All heavy atoms as a GROMACS GRO file, in nm:
protein
  494
    1MET      N    1  -0.957  -2.400   4.851
    1MET     CA    2  -0.857  -2.429   4.752
    1MET      C    3  -0.826  -2.308   4.665
    1MET      O    4  -0.920  -2.245   4.612
    1MET     CB    5  -0.901  -2.544   4.664
    1MET     CG    6  -0.807  -2.585   4.555
    1MET     SD    7  -0.874  -2.728   4.475
    1MET     CE    8  -0.721  -2.794   4.420
    2PRO      N    9  -0.695  -2.266   4.655
    2PRO     CA   10  -0.661  -2.148   4.576
    2PRO      C   11  -0.696  -2.169   4.424
    2PRO      O   12  -0.676  -2.276   4.371
    2PRO     CB   13  -0.518  -2.126   4.601
    2PRO     CG   14  -0.469  -2.229   4.690
    2PRO     CD   15  -0.584  -2.321   4.717
    3LYS      N   16  -0.742  -2.058   4.366
    3LYS     CA   17  -0.772  -2.064   4.221
    3LYS      C   18  -0.641  -2.053   4.144
    3LYS      O   19  -0.560  -1.971   4.174
    3LYS     CB   20  -0.862  -1.947   4.186
    3LYS     CG   21  -0.912  -1.946   4.044
    3LYS     CD   22  -1.009  -1.834   4.019
    3LYS     CE   23  -1.059  -1.838   3.878
    3LYS     NZ   24  -1.143  -1.730   3.844
    4LYS      N   25  -0.624  -2.136   4.043
    4LYS     CA   26  -0.507  -2.136   3.962
    4LYS      C   27  -0.515  -2.021   3.862
    4LYS      O   28  -0.611  -1.992   3.802
    4LYS     CB   29  -0.500  -2.267   3.880
    4LYS     CG   30  -0.372  -2.278   3.794
    4LYS     CD   31  -0.365  -2.406   3.721
    4LYS     CE   32  -0.242  -2.407   3.640
    4LYS     NZ   33  -0.243  -2.517   3.541
    5ASN      N   34  -0.403  -1.946   3.856
    5ASN     CA   35  -0.389  -1.834   3.766
    5ASN      C   36  -0.314  -1.878   3.642
    5ASN      O   37  -0.195  -1.909   3.646
    5ASN     CB   38  -0.315  -1.718   3.836
    5ASN     CG   39  -0.317  -1.598   3.750
    5ASN    OD1   40  -0.362  -1.590   3.638
    5ASN    ND2   41  -0.267  -1.487   3.806
    6ASP      N   42  -0.386  -1.878   3.529
    6ASP     CA   43  -0.322  -1.916   3.403
    6ASP      C   44  -0.250  -1.807   3.332
    6ASP      O   45  -0.193  -1.825   3.227
    6ASP     CB   46  -0.433  -1.981   3.309
    6ASP     CG   47  -0.485  -2.112   3.364
    6ASP    OD1   48  -0.408  -2.184   3.431
    6ASP    OD2   49  -0.601  -2.145   3.344
    7PHE      N   50  -0.253  -1.691   3.386
    7PHE     CA   51  -0.189  -1.574   3.321
    7PHE      C   52  -0.041  -1.596   3.318
    7PHE      O   53   0.023  -1.637   3.417
    7PHE     CB   54  -0.227  -1.448   3.399
    7PHE     CG   55  -0.157  -1.328   3.340
    7PHE    CD1   56  -0.198  -1.265   3.220
    7PHE    CD2   57  -0.042  -1.274   3.406
    7PHE    CE1   58  -0.139  -1.159   3.172
    7PHE    CE2   59   0.019  -1.158   3.352
    7PHE     CZ   60  -0.028  -1.108   3.234
    8LYS      N   61   0.019  -1.568   3.203
    8LYS     CA   62   0.163  -1.584   3.189
    8LYS      C   63   0.215  -1.459   3.116
    8LYS      O   64   0.160  -1.417   3.016
    8LYS     CB   65   0.192  -1.705   3.105
    8LYS     CG   66   0.341  -1.728   3.086
    8LYS     CD   67   0.360  -1.854   3.002
    8LYS     CE   68   0.508  -1.859   2.953
    8LYS     NZ   69   0.521  -1.964   2.858
    9LEU      N   70   0.319  -1.399   3.165
    9LEU     CA   71   0.382  -1.281   3.106
    9LEU      C   72   0.524  -1.320   3.063
    9LEU      O   73   0.609  -1.354   3.144
    9LEU     CB   74   0.393  -1.169   3.199
    9LEU     CG   75   0.455  -1.037   3.147
    9LEU    CD1   76   0.370  -0.980   3.033
    9LEU    CD2   77   0.465  -0.935   3.260
   10ASP      N   78   0.542  -1.322   2.925
   10ASP     CA   79   0.674  -1.355   2.871
   10ASP      C   80   0.770  -1.238   2.891
   10ASP      O   81   0.728  -1.119   2.867
   10ASP     CB   82   0.665  -1.393   2.725
   10ASP     CG   83   0.585  -1.518   2.702
   10ASP    OD1   84   0.592  -1.611   2.792
   10ASP    OD2   85   0.524  -1.532   2.594
   11VAL      N   86   0.892  -1.265   2.921
   11VAL     CA   87   0.994  -1.162   2.936
   11VAL      C   88   1.093  -1.188   2.827
   11VAL      O   89   1.137  -1.301   2.807
   11VAL     CB   90   1.059  -1.171   3.076
   11VAL    CG1   91   1.176  -1.069   3.087
   11VAL    CG2   92   0.959  -1.150   3.184
   12VAL      N   93   1.122  -1.084   2.754
   12VAL     CA   94   1.223  -1.091   2.646
   12VAL      C   95   1.338  -1.002   2.670
   12VAL      O   96   1.331  -0.906   2.745
   12VAL     CB   97   1.161  -1.060   2.510
   12VAL    CG1   98   1.046  -1.155   2.478
   12VAL    CG2   99   1.115  -0.916   2.504
   13SER      N  100   1.453  -1.043   2.614
   13SER     CA  101   1.577  -0.958   2.621
   13SER      C  102   1.608  -0.914   2.480
   13SER      O  103   1.594  -0.994   2.390
   13SER     CB  104   1.686  -1.039   2.678
   13SER     OG  105   1.660  -1.079   2.814
   14VAL      N  106   1.653  -0.793   2.469
   14VAL     CA  107   1.690  -0.740   2.340
   14VAL      C  108   1.834  -0.695   2.346
   14VAL      O  109   1.879  -0.630   2.440
   14VAL     CB  110   1.605  -0.608   2.305
   14VAL    CG1  111   1.648  -0.557   2.173
   14VAL    CG2  112   1.458  -0.652   2.301
   15ARG      N  113   1.910  -0.740   2.250
   15ARG     CA  114   2.054  -0.703   2.238
   15ARG      C  115   2.066  -0.608   2.123
   15ARG      O  116   2.035  -0.648   2.007
   15ARG     CB  117   2.144  -0.823   2.226
   15ARG     CG  118   2.286  -0.794   2.228
   15ARG     CD  119   2.371  -0.923   2.228
   15ARG     NE  120   2.341  -1.004   2.112
   15ARG     CZ  121   2.426  -1.004   2.003
   15ARG    NH1  122   2.532  -0.929   2.001
   15ARG    NH2  123   2.394  -1.087   1.905
   16LEU      N  124   2.124  -0.490   2.141
   16LEU     CA  125   2.135  -0.399   2.033
   16LEU      C  126   2.265  -0.435   1.958
   16LEU      O  127   2.369  -0.448   2.013
   16LEU     CB  128   2.144  -0.257   2.083
   16LEU     CG  129   2.019  -0.207   2.154
   16LEU    CD1  130   2.047  -0.063   2.206
   16LEU    CD2  131   1.904  -0.205   2.062
   17VAL      N  132   2.254  -0.448   1.824
   17VAL     CA  133   2.365  -0.471   1.743
   17VAL      C  134   2.369  -0.370   1.634
   17VAL      O  135   2.265  -0.318   1.588
   17VAL     CB  136   2.362  -0.615   1.685
   17VAL    CG1  137   2.376  -0.718   1.789
   17VAL    CG2  138   2.243  -0.637   1.605
   18LYS      N  139   2.483  -0.343   1.583
   18LYS     CA  140   2.496  -0.245   1.479
   18LYS      C  141   2.494  -0.314   1.344
   18LYS      O  142   2.572  -0.400   1.313
   18LYS     CB  143   2.629  -0.166   1.490
   18LYS     CG  144   2.642  -0.054   1.396
   18LYS     CD  145   2.760   0.034   1.427
   18LYS     CE  146   2.757   0.156   1.340
   18LYS     NZ  147   2.792   0.280   1.404
   19ASP      N  148   2.391  -0.287   1.260
   19ASP     CA  149   2.372  -0.342   1.127
   19ASP      C  150   2.390  -0.229   1.025
   19ASP      O  151   2.398  -0.117   1.054
   19ASP     CB  152   2.236  -0.404   1.118
   19ASP     CG  153   2.226  -0.540   1.180
   19ASP    OD1  154   2.329  -0.609   1.188
   19ASP    OD2  155   2.113  -0.578   1.223
   20ALA      N  156   2.384  -0.278   0.902
   20ALA     CA  157   2.391  -0.181   0.790
   20ALA      C  158   2.263  -0.101   0.788
   20ALA      O  159   2.160  -0.143   0.834
   20ALA     CB  160   2.407  -0.258   0.660
   21PRO      N  161   2.269   0.020   0.738
   21PRO     CA  162   2.153   0.110   0.729
   21PRO      C  163   2.046   0.038   0.646
   21PRO      O  164   2.074  -0.032   0.550
   21PRO     CB  165   2.196   0.232   0.666
   21PRO     CG  166   2.349   0.233   0.683
   21PRO     CD  167   2.386   0.096   0.693
   22ILE      N  168   1.916   0.062   0.684
   22ILE     CA  169   1.807   0.000   0.608
   22ILE      C  170   1.781   0.073   0.474
   22ILE      O  171   1.766   0.006   0.372
   22ILE     CB  172   1.682  -0.001   0.696
   22ILE    CG1  173   1.706  -0.088   0.817
   22ILE    CG2  174   1.565  -0.049   0.616
   22ILE    CD1  175   1.596  -0.085   0.919
   23TYR      N  176   1.772   0.202   0.476
   23TYR     CA  177   1.730   0.272   0.361
   23TYR      C  178   1.844   0.329   0.274
   23TYR      O  179   1.825   0.345   0.156
   23TYR     CB  180   1.634   0.392   0.391
   23TYR     CG  181   1.501   0.350   0.439
   23TYR    CD1  182   1.468   0.349   0.574
   23TYR    CD2  183   1.405   0.301   0.350
   23TYR    CE1  184   1.339   0.307   0.616
   23TYR    CE2  185   1.284   0.256   0.388
   23TYR     CZ  186   1.247   0.258   0.523
   23TYR     OH  187   1.126   0.216   0.563
   24SER      N  188   1.957   0.355   0.334
   24SER     CA  189   2.055   0.427   0.257
   24SER      C  190   2.191   0.400   0.320
   24SER      O  191   2.209   0.376   0.439
   24SER     CB  192   2.030   0.569   0.263
   24SER     OG  193   2.135   0.643   0.199
   25GLU      N  194   2.289   0.396   0.231
   25GLU     CA  195   2.429   0.386   0.284
   25GLU      C  196   2.482   0.522   0.324
   25GLU      O  197   2.589   0.536   0.383
   25GLU     CB  198   2.521   0.330   0.173
   25GLU     CG  199   2.487   0.180   0.132
   25GLU     CD  200   2.512   0.089   0.249
   25GLU    OE1  201   2.606   0.108   0.325
   25GLU    OE2  202   2.429  -0.010   0.257
   26HIS      N  203   2.403   0.627   0.299
   26HIS     CA  204   2.442   0.764   0.332
   26HIS      C  205   2.441   0.787   0.485
   26HIS      O  206   2.349   0.738   0.553
   26HIS     CB  207   2.344   0.862   0.260
   26HIS     CG  208   2.374   1.006   0.292
   26HIS    ND1  209   2.482   1.071   0.240
   26HIS    CD2  210   2.303   1.094   0.366
   26HIS    CE1  211   2.482   1.196   0.286
   26HIS    NE2  212   2.374   1.212   0.360
   27THR      N  213   2.535   0.856   0.534
   27THR     CA  214   2.537   0.889   0.671
   27THR      C  215   2.445   1.009   0.700
   27THR      O  216   2.449   1.105   0.623
   27THR     CB  217   2.684   0.933   0.719
   27THR    OG1  218   2.770   0.824   0.686
   27THR    CG2  219   2.691   0.963   0.865
   28PHE      N  220   2.370   1.001   0.804
   28PHE     CA  221   2.276   1.110   0.837
   28PHE      C  222   2.339   1.198   0.939
   28PHE      O  223   2.371   1.162   1.049
   28PHE     CB  224   2.144   1.049   0.896
   28PHE     CG  225   2.073   0.958   0.804
   28PHE    CD1  226   2.045   0.828   0.838
   28PHE    CD2  227   2.028   1.004   0.678
   28PHE    CE1  228   1.976   0.746   0.746
   28PHE    CE2  229   1.959   0.922   0.594
   28PHE     CZ  230   1.934   0.789   0.630
   29ASN      N  231   2.358   1.324   0.897
   29ASN     CA  232   2.424   1.414   0.986
   29ASN      C  233   2.332   1.524   1.034
   29ASN      O  234   2.366   1.603   1.121
   29ASN     CB  235   2.546   1.480   0.910
   29ASN     CG  236   2.652   1.381   0.879
   29ASN    OD1  237   2.687   1.301   0.966
   29ASN    ND2  238   2.699   1.382   0.760
   30ASN      N  239   2.215   1.536   0.971
   30ASN     CA  240   2.118   1.644   1.009
   30ASN      C  241   1.982   1.599   0.970
   30ASN      O  242   1.966   1.505   0.888
   30ASN     CB  243   2.158   1.779   0.951
   30ASN     CG  244   2.163   1.774   0.803
   30ASN    OD1  245   2.074   1.738   0.734
   30ASN    ND2  246   2.279   1.808   0.744
   31PRO      N  247   1.878   1.664   1.019
   31PRO     CA  248   1.739   1.621   0.985
   31PRO      C  249   1.711   1.630   0.839
   31PRO      O  250   1.627   1.558   0.785
   31PRO     CB  251   1.659   1.724   1.061
   31PRO     CG  252   1.740   1.768   1.178
   31PRO     CD  253   1.882   1.763   1.123
   32ALA      N  254   1.770   1.723   0.763
   32ALA     CA  255   1.746   1.735   0.622
   32ALA      C  256   1.787   1.611   0.543
   32ALA      O  257   1.722   1.564   0.448
   32ALA     CB  258   1.817   1.857   0.560
   33ASP      N  259   1.894   1.547   0.586
   33ASP     CA  260   1.943   1.422   0.522
   33ASP      C  261   1.838   1.311   0.541
   33ASP      O  262   1.812   1.236   0.453
   33ASP     CB  263   2.080   1.379   0.582
   33ASP     CG  264   2.196   1.466   0.551
   33ASP    OD1  265   2.178   1.551   0.459
   33ASP    OD2  266   2.297   1.462   0.617
   34ILE      N  267   1.786   1.306   0.662
   34ILE     CA  268   1.689   1.195   0.696
   34ILE      C  269   1.558   1.226   0.619
   34ILE      O  270   1.499   1.134   0.566
   34ILE     CB  271   1.661   1.196   0.848
   34ILE    CG1  272   1.790   1.156   0.925
   34ILE    CG2  273   1.548   1.101   0.877
   34ILE    CD1  274   1.778   1.181   1.068
   35ALA      N  275   1.517   1.353   0.615
   35ALA     CA  276   1.394   1.385   0.542
   35ALA      C  277   1.407   1.354   0.392
   35ALA      O  278   1.307   1.310   0.328
   35ALA     CB  279   1.361   1.536   0.563
   36ALA      N  280   1.523   1.373   0.335
   36ALA     CA  281   1.539   1.346   0.190
   36ALA      C  282   1.525   1.196   0.164
   36ALA      O  283   1.453   1.157   0.066
   36ALA     CB  284   1.677   1.393   0.146
   37VAL      N  285   1.586   1.114   0.241
   37VAL     CA  286   1.578   0.966   0.221
   37VAL      C  287   1.438   0.917   0.251
   37VAL      O  288   1.386   0.840   0.168
   37VAL     CB  289   1.684   0.896   0.309
   37VAL    CG1  290   1.666   0.744   0.304
   37VAL    CG2  291   1.826   0.930   0.268
   38MET      N  292   1.382   0.964   0.362
   38MET     CA  293   1.249   0.912   0.393
   38MET      C  294   1.144   0.960   0.296
   38MET      O  295   1.048   0.900   0.264
   38MET     CB  296   1.212   0.951   0.534
   38MET     CG  297   1.288   0.873   0.639
   38MET     SD  298   1.289   0.692   0.624
   38MET     CE  299   1.112   0.665   0.640
   39GLY      N  300   1.164   1.083   0.245
   39GLY     CA  301   1.076   1.141   0.148
   39GLY      C  302   1.073   1.061   0.018
   39GLY      O  303   0.970   1.039  -0.039
   40ASP      N  304   1.194   1.019  -0.026
   40ASP     CA  305   1.201   0.937  -0.152
   40ASP      C  306   1.128   0.810  -0.131
   40ASP      O  307   1.062   0.755  -0.219
   40ASP     CB  308   1.352   0.914  -0.182
   40ASP     CG  309   1.418   1.036  -0.236
   40ASP    OD1  310   1.352   1.133  -0.278
   40ASP    OD2  311   1.546   1.039  -0.231
   41CYS      N  312   1.145   0.749  -0.010
   41CYS     CA  313   1.077   0.624   0.021
   41CYS      C  314   0.931   0.638   0.034
   41CYS      O  315   0.848   0.559  -0.027
   41CYS     CB  316   1.141   0.565   0.146
   41CYS     SG  317   1.058   0.411   0.204
   42MET      N  318   0.886   0.736   0.111
   42MET     CA  319   0.743   0.752   0.141
   42MET      C  320   0.663   0.804   0.026
   42MET      O  321   0.541   0.794   0.028
   42MET     CB  322   0.725   0.839   0.264
   42MET     CG  323   0.784   0.772   0.391
   42MET     SD  324   0.769   0.877   0.535
   42MET     CE  325   0.598   0.867   0.571
   43CYS      N  326   0.719   0.868  -0.073
   43CYS     CA  327   0.646   0.924  -0.185
   43CYS      C  328   0.581   0.812  -0.261
   43CYS      O  329   0.490   0.834  -0.344
   43CYS     CB  330   0.727   1.015  -0.273
   43CYS     SG  331   0.848   0.926  -0.373
   44GLN      N  332   0.627   0.684  -0.248
   44GLN     CA  333   0.570   0.577  -0.314
   44GLN      C  334   0.451   0.517  -0.241
   44GLN      O  335   0.379   0.429  -0.291
   44GLN     CB  336   0.673   0.467  -0.336
   44GLN     CG  337   0.793   0.512  -0.414
   44GLN     CD  338   0.906   0.415  -0.412
   44GLN    OE1  339   0.887   0.298  -0.381
   44GLN    NE2  340   1.029   0.462  -0.434
   45PHE      N  341   0.426   0.559  -0.117
   45PHE     CA  342   0.313   0.505  -0.033
   45PHE      C  343   0.181   0.578  -0.067
   45PHE      O  344   0.182   0.697  -0.097
   45PHE     CB  345   0.341   0.521   0.118
   45PHE     CG  346   0.462   0.446   0.162
   45PHE    CD1  347   0.519   0.479   0.285
   45PHE    CD2  348   0.514   0.334   0.094
   45PHE    CE1  349   0.630   0.413   0.328
   45PHE    CE2  350   0.624   0.267   0.144
   45PHE     CZ  351   0.683   0.301   0.258
   46ASP      N  352   0.068   0.511  -0.037
   46ASP     CA  353  -0.056   0.577  -0.039
   46ASP      C  354  -0.065   0.656   0.096
   46ASP      O  355  -0.003   0.617   0.195
   46ASP     CB  356  -0.171   0.477  -0.040
   46ASP     CG  357  -0.186   0.410  -0.180
   46ASP    OD1  358  -0.143   0.476  -0.278
   46ASP    OD2  359  -0.232   0.295  -0.183
   47ARG      N  360  -0.148   0.757   0.101
   47ARG     CA  361  -0.153   0.839   0.220
   47ARG      C  362  -0.204   0.763   0.342
   47ARG      O  363  -0.183   0.800   0.456
   47ARG     CB  364  -0.236   0.969   0.195
   47ARG     CG  365  -0.377   0.942   0.168
   47ARG     CD  366  -0.457   1.068   0.156
   47ARG     NE  367  -0.595   1.034   0.133
   47ARG     CZ  368  -0.667   1.088   0.037
   47ARG    NH1  369  -0.618   1.187  -0.036
   47ARG    NH2  370  -0.793   1.052   0.017
   48GLU      N  371  -0.282   0.656   0.318
   48GLU     CA  372  -0.338   0.580   0.426
   48GLU      C  373  -0.235   0.488   0.489
   48GLU      O  374  -0.268   0.431   0.594
   48GLU     CB  375  -0.459   0.495   0.375
   48GLU     CG  376  -0.577   0.580   0.337
   48GLU     CD  377  -0.570   0.622   0.193
   48GLU    OE1  378  -0.472   0.584   0.120
   48GLU    OE2  379  -0.659   0.702   0.148
   49VAL      N  380  -0.121   0.471   0.432
   49VAL     CA  381  -0.028   0.370   0.482
   49VAL      C  382   0.047   0.412   0.606
   49VAL      O  383   0.068   0.338   0.700
   49VAL     CB  384   0.081   0.336   0.369
   49VAL    CG1  385   0.187   0.249   0.424
   49VAL    CG2  386   0.009   0.271   0.252
   50VAL      N  387   0.082   0.541   0.618
   50VAL     CA  388   0.166   0.582   0.726
   50VAL      C  389   0.116   0.708   0.802
   50VAL      O  390   0.071   0.802   0.740
   50VAL     CB  391   0.310   0.622   0.671
   50VAL    CG1  392   0.401   0.680   0.779
   50VAL    CG2  393   0.377   0.506   0.602
   51CYS      N  394   0.122   0.693   0.928
   51CYS     CA  395   0.090   0.807   1.014
   51CYS      C  396   0.177   0.797   1.142
   51CYS      O  397   0.163   0.704   1.218
   51CYS     CB  398  -0.057   0.813   1.055
   51CYS     SG  399  -0.090   0.955   1.164
   52VAL      N  400   0.277   0.882   1.149
   52VAL     CA  401   0.368   0.877   1.262
   52VAL      C  402   0.362   1.013   1.336
   52VAL      O  403   0.382   1.114   1.275
   52VAL     CB  404   0.515   0.850   1.213
   52VAL    CG1  405   0.611   0.859   1.331
   52VAL    CG2  406   0.527   0.719   1.143
   53VAL      N  407   0.341   1.008   1.458
   53VAL     CA  408   0.336   1.128   1.542
   53VAL      C  409   0.434   1.105   1.662
   53VAL      O  410   0.417   1.010   1.740
   53VAL     CB  411   0.198   1.159   1.596
   53VAL    CG1  412   0.198   1.282   1.683
   53VAL    CG2  413   0.099   1.175   1.483
   54ASN      N  414   0.537   1.184   1.669
   54ASN     CA  415   0.634   1.171   1.777
   54ASN      C  416   0.594   1.274   1.881
   54ASN      O  417   0.582   1.391   1.856
   54ASN     CB  418   0.776   1.203   1.729
   54ASN     CG  419   0.826   1.092   1.639
   54ASN    OD1  420   0.822   0.974   1.673
   54ASN    ND2  421   0.878   1.130   1.519
   55LEU      N  422   0.576   1.222   2.002
   55LEU     CA  423   0.529   1.312   2.116
   55LEU      C  424   0.634   1.305   2.227
   55LEU      O  425   0.698   1.206   2.253
   55LEU     CB  426   0.397   1.268   2.168
   55LEU     CG  427   0.281   1.260   2.070
   55LEU    CD1  428   0.161   1.203   2.141
   55LEU    CD2  429   0.249   1.402   2.023
   56ARG      N  430   0.647   1.420   2.293
   56ARG     CA  431   0.731   1.425   2.411
   56ARG      C  432   0.649   1.369   2.522
   56ARG      O  433   0.526   1.331   2.508
   56ARG     CB  434   0.763   1.570   2.444
   56ARG     CG  435   0.855   1.633   2.338
   56ARG     CD  436   0.904   1.768   2.380
   56ARG     NE  437   0.795   1.858   2.414
   56ARG     CZ  438   0.795   1.986   2.378
   56ARG    NH1  439   0.887   2.045   2.316
   56ARG    NH2  440   0.690   2.067   2.421
   57SER      N  441   0.706   1.357   2.639
   57SER     CA  442   0.634   1.295   2.754
   57SER      C  443   0.515   1.373   2.798
   57SER      O  444   0.426   1.322   2.859
   57SER     CB  445   0.727   1.271   2.867
   57SER     OG  446   0.780   1.396   2.916
   58ASP      N  447   0.515   1.506   2.766
   58ASP     CA  448   0.397   1.588   2.801
   58ASP      C  449   0.292   1.591   2.688
   58ASP      O  450   0.203   1.674   2.683
   58ASP     CB  451   0.436   1.730   2.840
   58ASP     CG  452   0.510   1.799   2.726
   58ASP    OD1  453   0.536   1.739   2.618
   58ASP    OD2  454   0.546   1.918   2.748
   59LEU      N  455   0.301   1.497   2.590
   59LEU     CA  456   0.212   1.482   2.480
   59LEU      C  457   0.213   1.600   2.378
   59LEU      O  458   0.117   1.611   2.305
   59LEU     CB  459   0.072   1.448   2.524
   59LEU     CG  460   0.061   1.321   2.607
   59LEU    CD1  461  -0.083   1.301   2.648
   59LEU    CD2  462   0.113   1.203   2.534
   60LYS      N  463   0.317   1.675   2.376
   60LYS     CA  464   0.335   1.782   2.277
   60LYS      C  465   0.413   1.724   2.161
   60LYS      O  466   0.507   1.646   2.181
   60LYS     CB  467   0.403   1.900   2.335
   60LYS     CG  468   0.318   1.978   2.437
   60LYS     CD  469   0.388   2.097   2.488
   60LYS     CE  470   0.300   2.168   2.591
   60LYS     NZ  471   0.372   2.276   2.656
   61PRO      N  472   0.381   1.759   2.035
   61PRO     CA  473   0.451   1.704   1.921
   61PRO      C  474   0.602   1.744   1.920
   61PRO      O  475   0.631   1.858   1.962
   61PRO     CB  476   0.382   1.765   1.800
   61PRO     CG  477   0.250   1.810   1.856
   61PRO     CD  478   0.267   1.840   1.996
   62ILE      N  479   0.682   1.653   1.880
   62ILE     CA  480   0.820   1.681   1.858
   62ILE      C  481   0.833   1.737   1.719
   62ILE      O  482   0.802   1.669   1.621
   62ILE     CB  483   0.914   1.564   1.876
   62ILE    CG1  484   0.897   1.509   2.022
   62ILE    CG2  485   1.055   1.592   1.841
   62ILE    CD1  486   0.969   1.378   2.041
   63LEU      N  487   0.882   1.857   1.698
   63LEU     CA  488   0.889   1.917   1.566
   63LEU      C  489   1.027   1.907   1.512
   63LEU      O  490   1.124   1.902   1.569
   63LEU     CB  491   0.844   2.065   1.571
   63LEU     CG  492   0.708   2.084   1.624
   63LEU    CD1  493   0.678   2.236   1.635
   63LEU    CD2  494   0.604   2.024   1.534
   0.00000   0.00000   0.00000
């Protein structure tokens, strides 16, 4: 008698929609604009709250 497999993998669909900006109504045109807005937001966090490392596919940091 075959053994029953209770494993189930849910499949989800994501639809991209354009919403209002989360942090600012300002349009981001360059990295300095983004750094200014995120800097204002993140200066209120404790250092233990956030650690983000963006890596390329070869595991080198994106600068």
